[in-house]
C-alpha beads as a LAMMPS data file, in Angstrom:
LAMMPS data file: protein, C-alpha beads

324 atoms
323 bonds

1 atom types
1 bond types

-500.0 500.0 xlo xhi
-500.0 500.0 ylo yhi
-500.0 500.0 zlo zhi

Masses

1 110.0

Atoms # bond

1 1 1 57.185 -181.727 -329.318
2 1 1 57.646 -183.379 -332.738
3 1 1 60.315 -181.918 -334.996
4 1 1 60.460 -181.163 -338.705
5 1 1 62.744 -179.699 -341.361
6 1 1 61.618 -176.281 -342.573
7 1 1 62.792 -173.368 -344.693
8 1 1 61.664 -169.748 -344.679
9 1 1 63.459 -168.589 -347.819
10 1 1 64.855 -170.346 -350.913
11 1 1 68.548 -171.143 -350.899
12 1 1 71.277 -173.711 -350.316
13 1 1 70.876 -176.793 -348.114
14 1 1 72.019 -174.644 -345.175
15 1 1 68.643 -172.854 -345.253
16 1 1 67.025 -176.062 -343.945
17 1 1 66.502 -175.936 -340.181
18 1 1 65.250 -178.378 -337.560
19 1 1 62.163 -176.879 -335.900
20 1 1 59.582 -177.945 -333.351
21 1 1 55.962 -178.152 -334.406
22 1 1 52.838 -178.208 -332.252
23 1 1 50.710 -181.339 -332.318
24 1 1 47.577 -180.539 -334.317
25 1 1 44.292 -182.344 -333.887
26 1 1 42.766 -183.553 -337.149
27 1 1 39.719 -181.693 -338.389
28 1 1 36.862 -183.126 -340.452
29 1 1 38.202 -185.435 -343.153
30 1 1 41.754 -185.331 -341.764
31 1 1 44.107 -187.794 -340.085
32 1 1 47.255 -187.368 -338.016
33 1 1 50.080 -189.789 -338.619
34 1 1 53.317 -190.487 -336.797
35 1 1 55.830 -190.939 -339.557
36 1 1 58.664 -193.434 -339.783
37 1 1 60.153 -192.417 -343.136
38 1 1 60.111 -189.697 -345.769
39 1 1 61.427 -189.855 -349.299
40 1 1 63.886 -187.238 -350.581
41 1 1 63.388 -186.285 -354.221
42 1 1 64.680 -183.774 -356.744
43 1 1 61.358 -181.956 -356.609
44 1 1 62.208 -181.144 -352.975
45 1 1 65.410 -179.507 -354.192
46 1 1 63.421 -177.519 -356.755
47 1 1 61.238 -176.190 -353.914
48 1 1 64.205 -175.476 -351.642
49 1 1 66.054 -173.526 -354.336
50 1 1 62.981 -171.556 -355.380
51 1 1 62.559 -173.083 -358.838
52 1 1 59.135 -174.178 -357.601
53 1 1 57.663 -171.491 -355.302
54 1 1 57.000 -172.435 -351.694
55 1 1 53.212 -172.396 -351.252
56 1 1 51.942 -169.629 -348.940
57 1 1 51.921 -170.648 -345.297
58 1 1 53.968 -173.809 -345.861
59 1 1 57.557 -174.168 -344.672
60 1 1 58.122 -177.896 -344.109
61 1 1 59.572 -179.722 -347.120
62 1 1 58.738 -183.133 -348.565
63 1 1 55.998 -184.705 -350.677
64 1 1 56.013 -188.392 -349.682
65 1 1 56.154 -190.468 -346.534
66 1 1 54.710 -193.304 -344.496
67 1 1 53.731 -193.984 -340.924
68 1 1 50.907 -194.999 -338.581
69 1 1 47.571 -193.240 -338.103
70 1 1 47.359 -191.778 -334.585
71 1 1 44.109 -189.808 -334.744
72 1 1 41.283 -189.142 -337.195
73 1 1 38.731 -186.384 -337.594
74 1 1 35.027 -186.696 -338.188
75 1 1 33.847 -188.226 -341.427
76 1 1 36.989 -190.281 -342.059
77 1 1 36.135 -193.779 -343.275
78 1 1 39.042 -194.906 -345.456
79 1 1 41.533 -195.290 -342.564
80 1 1 41.378 -195.954 -338.838
81 1 1 43.693 -195.445 -335.884
82 1 1 46.568 -197.929 -336.034
83 1 1 46.549 -198.313 -339.819
84 1 1 49.882 -198.225 -341.600
85 1 1 49.692 -195.751 -344.467
86 1 1 51.723 -194.008 -347.150
87 1 1 51.067 -190.992 -349.366
88 1 1 52.445 -188.638 -352.007
89 1 1 51.434 -185.179 -353.204
90 1 1 50.397 -181.775 -351.928
91 1 1 50.496 -180.302 -349.385
92 1 1 54.178 -180.226 -348.486
93 1 1 55.192 -181.524 -345.088
94 1 1 56.689 -185.034 -345.087
95 1 1 60.031 -184.012 -343.510
96 1 1 58.418 -184.310 -340.092
97 1 1 58.009 -186.775 -337.261
98 1 1 54.270 -186.100 -337.193
99 1 1 51.786 -184.413 -339.526
100 1 1 48.085 -183.891 -340.086
101 1 1 46.688 -184.047 -343.613
102 1 1 43.635 -185.020 -345.616
103 1 1 42.759 -188.669 -345.067
104 1 1 41.886 -188.960 -348.763
105 1 1 45.609 -188.663 -349.509
106 1 1 46.441 -191.770 -347.431
107 1 1 46.928 -195.236 -348.924
108 1 1 46.514 -198.170 -346.548
109 1 1 49.394 -200.622 -346.685
110 1 1 48.894 -204.396 -346.761
111 1 1 50.855 -206.493 -344.284
112 1 1 53.422 -207.521 -346.884
113 1 1 54.392 -203.943 -347.890
114 1 1 56.544 -202.162 -345.315
115 1 1 56.376 -198.478 -344.444
116 1 1 60.040 -198.275 -345.395
117 1 1 59.375 -199.583 -348.914
118 1 1 56.180 -197.620 -349.532
119 1 1 57.396 -194.367 -348.002
120 1 1 60.462 -194.336 -350.232
121 1 1 58.588 -195.356 -353.371
122 1 1 55.354 -193.391 -353.622
123 1 1 56.594 -190.396 -355.620
124 1 1 58.909 -192.290 -357.932
125 1 1 56.460 -195.164 -358.267
126 1 1 53.560 -192.895 -359.165
127 1 1 55.851 -191.100 -361.628
128 1 1 56.686 -194.444 -363.246
129 1 1 52.987 -195.303 -363.494
130 1 1 52.267 -191.912 -365.072
131 1 1 55.044 -192.316 -367.642
132 1 1 54.421 -195.936 -368.590
133 1 1 50.623 -195.991 -368.459
134 1 1 49.450 -192.433 -369.151
135 1 1 52.124 -190.503 -371.070
136 1 1 52.969 -193.497 -373.259
137 1 1 51.046 -196.713 -372.548
138 1 1 53.955 -199.090 -372.933
139 1 1 53.593 -202.299 -374.889
140 1 1 55.690 -205.418 -374.741
141 1 1 58.658 -205.285 -377.094
142 1 1 58.884 -201.495 -377.242
143 1 1 62.085 -199.584 -376.518
144 1 1 62.521 -197.105 -373.661
145 1 1 65.411 -194.734 -372.997
146 1 1 65.881 -193.914 -369.304
147 1 1 68.351 -191.191 -368.364
148 1 1 70.005 -191.351 -364.918
149 1 1 69.162 -195.044 -364.845
150 1 1 71.149 -195.634 -361.642
151 1 1 69.072 -193.106 -359.702
152 1 1 65.941 -193.760 -357.699
153 1 1 63.479 -192.878 -360.454
154 1 1 65.618 -194.411 -363.176
155 1 1 65.767 -197.750 -361.397
156 1 1 62.066 -198.054 -360.661
157 1 1 61.090 -196.977 -364.193
158 1 1 63.527 -199.541 -365.596
159 1 1 62.221 -202.321 -363.356
160 1 1 58.566 -201.548 -364.101
161 1 1 59.197 -201.236 -367.841
162 1 1 60.896 -204.641 -367.847
163 1 1 57.912 -206.133 -366.007
164 1 1 55.781 -204.833 -368.884
165 1 1 57.998 -206.630 -371.394
166 1 1 59.813 -203.572 -372.756
167 1 1 63.461 -203.193 -373.721
168 1 1 65.374 -200.562 -371.758
169 1 1 68.427 -198.510 -372.666
170 1 1 69.757 -196.683 -369.627
171 1 1 72.241 -193.855 -369.457
172 1 1 74.495 -192.984 -366.535
173 1 1 77.101 -190.360 -365.785
174 1 1 79.956 -192.696 -364.914
175 1 1 81.081 -196.254 -365.434
176 1 1 80.763 -196.910 -361.699
177 1 1 77.014 -196.336 -361.895
178 1 1 76.456 -198.663 -364.855
179 1 1 76.246 -201.769 -362.663
180 1 1 73.266 -200.305 -360.784
181 1 1 71.405 -199.752 -364.051
182 1 1 72.186 -203.284 -365.234
183 1 1 71.070 -204.678 -361.872
184 1 1 67.750 -202.876 -362.325
185 1 1 67.298 -204.750 -365.603
186 1 1 68.555 -202.400 -368.324
187 1 1 69.363 -204.226 -371.551
188 1 1 72.097 -201.736 -372.450
189 1 1 73.769 -198.926 -370.504
190 1 1 75.518 -195.957 -372.112
191 1 1 77.425 -192.961 -370.769
192 1 1 75.347 -189.884 -371.528
193 1 1 78.520 -187.784 -371.645
194 1 1 80.020 -189.848 -374.482
195 1 1 80.075 -188.415 -377.983
196 1 1 78.164 -191.225 -379.682
197 1 1 75.455 -192.091 -377.151
198 1 1 72.645 -190.738 -379.375
199 1 1 73.722 -192.742 -382.426
200 1 1 74.334 -195.807 -380.274
201 1 1 70.856 -195.540 -378.744
202 1 1 69.239 -195.451 -382.182
203 1 1 71.391 -198.358 -383.373
204 1 1 70.448 -200.549 -380.403
205 1 1 66.745 -199.696 -380.727
206 1 1 66.247 -201.485 -384.059
207 1 1 68.204 -198.779 -385.871
208 1 1 65.110 -196.546 -385.638
209 1 1 65.184 -195.104 -382.134
210 1 1 63.156 -195.603 -378.964
211 1 1 59.390 -195.447 -378.546
212 1 1 59.681 -193.500 -375.280
213 1 1 62.571 -191.384 -373.994
214 1 1 62.501 -190.169 -370.371
215 1 1 64.727 -187.201 -369.593
216 1 1 65.120 -185.909 -366.048
217 1 1 68.531 -184.350 -366.705
218 1 1 67.359 -181.241 -368.509
219 1 1 69.770 -178.517 -369.556
220 1 1 71.086 -179.141 -373.065
221 1 1 70.350 -182.873 -372.760
222 1 1 66.720 -182.667 -373.847
223 1 1 67.552 -181.497 -377.353
224 1 1 69.892 -184.479 -377.749
225 1 1 67.284 -186.818 -376.299
226 1 1 64.777 -185.842 -378.981
227 1 1 67.147 -187.270 -381.581
228 1 1 66.879 -190.752 -380.017
229 1 1 63.112 -191.060 -380.557
230 1 1 61.652 -192.857 -383.571
231 1 1 58.837 -191.276 -385.623
232 1 1 55.562 -191.068 -383.692
233 1 1 57.378 -191.847 -380.452
234 1 1 57.362 -189.657 -377.342
235 1 1 59.934 -187.790 -375.297
236 1 1 58.996 -186.987 -371.702
237 1 1 60.827 -184.149 -369.948
238 1 1 60.404 -184.717 -366.217
239 1 1 63.101 -182.577 -364.612
240 1 1 66.166 -180.443 -364.996
241 1 1 68.844 -181.606 -362.618
242 1 1 71.470 -180.152 -364.977
243 1 1 69.826 -176.745 -365.079
244 1 1 67.245 -174.808 -367.112
245 1 1 66.178 -176.244 -370.461
246 1 1 66.792 -174.011 -373.492
247 1 1 63.674 -173.300 -375.583
248 1 1 62.639 -176.132 -377.882
249 1 1 61.620 -175.091 -381.379
250 1 1 58.537 -176.727 -382.851
251 1 1 60.609 -177.646 -385.885
252 1 1 62.638 -180.018 -383.661
253 1 1 59.521 -182.189 -383.301
254 1 1 58.160 -182.110 -386.832
255 1 1 58.983 -184.121 -389.939
256 1 1 61.094 -186.082 -390.477
257 1 1 61.073 -186.689 -386.712
258 1 1 57.294 -186.475 -386.175
259 1 1 57.537 -187.053 -382.428
260 1 1 55.648 -185.911 -379.357
261 1 1 57.063 -183.954 -376.395
262 1 1 55.439 -184.170 -372.969
263 1 1 56.198 -182.262 -369.767
264 1 1 54.175 -184.320 -367.272
265 1 1 53.930 -183.517 -363.559
266 1 1 53.529 -186.269 -360.990
267 1 1 52.137 -183.744 -358.496
268 1 1 49.401 -182.791 -360.959
269 1 1 48.836 -186.509 -361.534
270 1 1 48.515 -187.032 -357.786
271 1 1 46.030 -184.172 -357.488
272 1 1 43.553 -185.955 -359.771
273 1 1 41.553 -188.239 -357.425
274 1 1 40.868 -190.893 -360.063
275 1 1 44.432 -190.997 -361.385
276 1 1 45.804 -191.018 -357.821
277 1 1 43.583 -193.934 -356.859
278 1 1 44.425 -195.883 -360.027
279 1 1 48.145 -195.146 -359.808
280 1 1 48.622 -195.929 -356.127
281 1 1 46.519 -199.094 -356.398
282 1 1 48.657 -200.290 -359.306
283 1 1 51.863 -199.347 -357.486
284 1 1 50.961 -201.228 -354.305
285 1 1 49.987 -204.258 -356.418
286 1 1 53.375 -204.139 -358.180
287 1 1 55.213 -203.851 -354.857
288 1 1 53.325 -206.864 -353.536
289 1 1 54.223 -208.753 -356.720
290 1 1 57.920 -208.102 -356.267
291 1 1 58.716 -204.694 -357.765
292 1 1 61.971 -203.670 -356.083
293 1 1 62.904 -200.123 -355.101
294 1 1 66.258 -200.231 -353.294
295 1 1 67.281 -197.520 -350.854
296 1 1 70.716 -196.190 -351.758
297 1 1 71.197 -193.625 -348.986
298 1 1 69.571 -193.154 -345.579
299 1 1 69.817 -190.129 -343.290
300 1 1 68.356 -189.152 -339.955
301 1 1 65.755 -186.385 -340.191
302 1 1 68.168 -183.895 -338.627
303 1 1 70.632 -184.559 -341.474
304 1 1 68.220 -183.593 -344.256
305 1 1 70.551 -180.835 -345.473
306 1 1 73.292 -183.387 -346.081
307 1 1 70.823 -185.609 -347.939
308 1 1 69.970 -182.691 -350.242
309 1 1 73.623 -181.860 -350.834
310 1 1 74.494 -185.465 -351.697
311 1 1 71.501 -185.916 -354.018
312 1 1 72.132 -182.594 -355.759
313 1 1 75.805 -183.441 -356.291
314 1 1 75.029 -186.866 -357.783
315 1 1 76.691 -188.759 -354.925
316 1 1 73.712 -191.105 -354.429
317 1 1 72.145 -193.988 -356.310
318 1 1 68.674 -195.498 -355.939
319 1 1 66.259 -193.927 -353.443
320 1 1 67.215 -191.420 -350.751
321 1 1 65.267 -191.364 -347.485
322 1 1 64.998 -189.656 -344.102
323 1 1 64.180 -191.766 -341.058
324 1 1 62.416 -190.516 -337.933

Bonds

1 1 1 2
2 1 2 3
3 1 3 4
4 1 4 5
5 1 5 6
6 1 6 7
7 1 7 8
8 1 8 9
9 1 9 10
10 1 10 11
11 1 11 12
12 1 12 13
13 1 13 14
14 1 14 15
15 1 15 16
16 1 16 17
17 1 17 18
18 1 18 19
19 1 19 20
20 1 20 21
21 1 21 22
22 1 22 23
23 1 23 24
24 1 24 25
25 1 25 26
26 1 26 27
27 1 27 28
28 1 28 29
29 1 29 30
30 1 30 31
31 1 31 32
32 1 32 33
33 1 33 34
34 1 34 35
35 1 35 36
36 1 36 37
37 1 37 38
38 1 38 39
39 1 39 40
40 1 40 41
41 1 41 42
42 1 42 43
43 1 43 44
44 1 44 45
45 1 45 46
46 1 46 47
47 1 47 48
48 1 48 49
49 1 49 50
50 1 50 51
51 1 51 52
52 1 52 53
53 1 53 54
54 1 54 55
55 1 55 56
56 1 56 57
57 1 57 58
58 1 58 59
59 1 59 60
60 1 60 61
61 1 61 62
62 1 62 63
63 1 63 64
64 1 64 65
65 1 65 66
66 1 66 67
67 1 67 68
68 1 68 69
69 1 69 70
70 1 70 71
71 1 71 72
72 1 72 73
73 1 73 74
74 1 74 75
75 1 75 76
76 1 76 77
77 1 77 78
78 1 78 79
79 1 79 80
80 1 80 81
81 1 81 82
82 1 82 83
83 1 83 84
84 1 84 85
85 1 85 86
86 1 86 87
87 1 87 88
88 1 88 89
89 1 89 90
90 1 90 91
91 1 91 92
92 1 92 93
93 1 93 94
94 1 94 95
95 1 95 96
96 1 96 97
97 1 97 98
98 1 98 99
99 1 99 100
100 1 100 101
101 1 101 102
102 1 102 103
103 1 103 104
104 1 104 105
105 1 105 106
106 1 106 107
107 1 107 108
108 1 108 109
109 1 109 110
110 1 110 111
111 1 111 112
112 1 112 113
113 1 113 114
114 1 114 115
115 1 115 116
116 1 116 117
117 1 117 118
118 1 118 119
119 1 119 120
120 1 120 121
121 1 121 122
122 1 122 123
123 1 123 124
124 1 124 125
125 1 125 126
126 1 126 127
127 1 127 128
128 1 128 129
129 1 129 130
130 1 130 131
131 1 131 132
132 1 132 133
133 1 133 134
134 1 134 135
135 1 135 136
136 1 136 137
137 1 137 138
138 1 138 139
139 1 139 140
140 1 140 141
141 1 141 142
142 1 142 143
143 1 143 144
144 1 144 145
145 1 145 146
146 1 146 147
147 1 147 148
148 1 148 149
149 1 149 150
150 1 150 151
151 1 151 152
152 1 152 153
153 1 153 154
154 1 154 155
155 1 155 156
156 1 156 157
157 1 157 158
158 1 158 159
159 1 159 160
160 1 160 161
161 1 161 162
162 1 162 163
163 1 163 164
164 1 164 165
165 1 165 166
166 1 166 167
167 1 167 168
168 1 168 169
169 1 169 170
170 1 170 171
171 1 171 172
172 1 172 173
173 1 173 174
174 1 174 175
175 1 175 176
176 1 176 177
177 1 177 178
178 1 178 179
179 1 179 180
180 1 180 181
181 1 181 182
182 1 182 183
183 1 183 184
184 1 184 185
185 1 185 186
186 1 186 187
187 1 187 188
188 1 188 189
189 1 189 190
190 1 190 191
191 1 191 192
192 1 192 193
193 1 193 194
194 1 194 195
195 1 195 196
196 1 196 197
197 1 197 198
198 1 198 199
199 1 199 200
200 1 200 201
201 1 201 202
202 1 202 203
203 1 203 204
204 1 204 205
205 1 205 206
206 1 206 207
207 1 207 208
208 1 208 209
209 1 209 210
210 1 210 211
211 1 211 212
212 1 212 213
213 1 213 214
214 1 214 215
215 1 215 216
216 1 216 217
217 1 217 218
218 1 218 219
219 1 219 220
220 1 220 221
221 1 221 222
222 1 222 223
223 1 223 224
224 1 224 225
225 1 225 226
226 1 226 227
227 1 227 228
228 1 228 229
229 1 229 230
230 1 230 231
231 1 231 232
232 1 232 233
233 1 233 234
234 1 234 235
235 1 235 236
236 1 236 237
237 1 237 238
238 1 238 239
239 1 239 240
240 1 240 241
241 1 241 242
242 1 242 243
243 1 243 244
244 1 244 245
245 1 245 246
246 1 246 247
247 1 247 248
248 1 248 249
249 1 249 250
250 1 250 251
251 1 251 252
252 1 252 253
253 1 253 254
254 1 254 255
255 1 255 256
256 1 256 257
257 1 257 258
258 1 258 259
259 1 259 260
260 1 260 261
261 1 261 262
262 1 262 263
263 1 263 264
264 1 264 265
265 1 265 266
266 1 266 267
267 1 267 268
268 1 268 269
269 1 269 270
270 1 270 271
271 1 271 272
272 1 272 273
273 1 273 274
274 1 274 275
275 1 275 276
276 1 276 277
277 1 277 278
278 1 278 279
279 1 279 280
280 1 280 281
281 1 281 282
282 1 282 283
283 1 283 284
284 1 284 285
285 1 285 286
286 1 286 287
287 1 287 288
288 1 288 289
289 1 289 290
290 1 290 291
291 1 291 292
292 1 292 293
293 1 293 294
294 1 294 295
295 1 295 296
296 1 296 297
297 1 297 298
298 1 298 299
299 1 299 300
300 1 300 301
301 1 301 302
302 1 302 303
303 1 303 304
304 1 304 305
305 1 305 306
306 1 306 307
307 1 307 308
308 1 308 309
309 1 309 310
310 1 310 311
311 1 311 312
312 1 312 313
313 1 313 314
314 1 314 315
315 1 315 316
316 1 316 317
317 1 317 318
318 1 318 319
319 1 319 320
320 1 320 321
321 1 321 322
322 1 322 323
323 1 323 324
């Protein structure tokens, strides 16, 4: 029987267990895929720890993956048996050798995009598309601040922003990680634990601040991040790896700052059929055109708990994946 990684209650990585799952036949509009890879993302940690509630009846973690279609139900026209596909979004279940899900969620892969690349890129890539095309449609010459620029999301946002002609200031937690941010294309890299990183960001960005600031660190960092944004720019809060975010007062956004604050969700973005189609089409086109998304750490499916522990502790760079 195929195996998967499941939890029954929120908790530490040790709550994740390898379980056997029955093979399910696809119903109308569904497809069953045999997976080769699953991405590991901070949102998975949020689900495991209980920050995001586990949906009723679901126990297997993971929002993105890739593999080959093994069977299809009635009415399925967008994929056929043997197609290589990738996906991102609800329902949970990508930490599995095999799964059945709605065929409408599946994106067919062209010959020149591997399952390994697509399956490790869908969530972060769709997040980048959401940030750079929906939250703040980025224009050439604008300035972007990317926190955790050595991480999986930070690198792909940096690379995509540079392809759009933007200037990128990345922040990292240690000097050792700076080279990864520079390799991704950042124009400047700062330590976000230094005392002057806010002032230095504003100085580099024309002395006025950035047009878009992307903060996945959370905790007390968001309030500092707001100070890096120029008037009528936007700050996007996309996570809280450092812990809960203290309340933001409206006065922190108003004059003389006059900035916008967004709390976008890539899973909500993926649940909109039109946005999902537009975003995944654009992402696949960028991958075919050379957008790079390096894999920094790879684990066997059975070692998913160790992958979570390493990602949570900041011991990884770039994308983190599970292989089947």
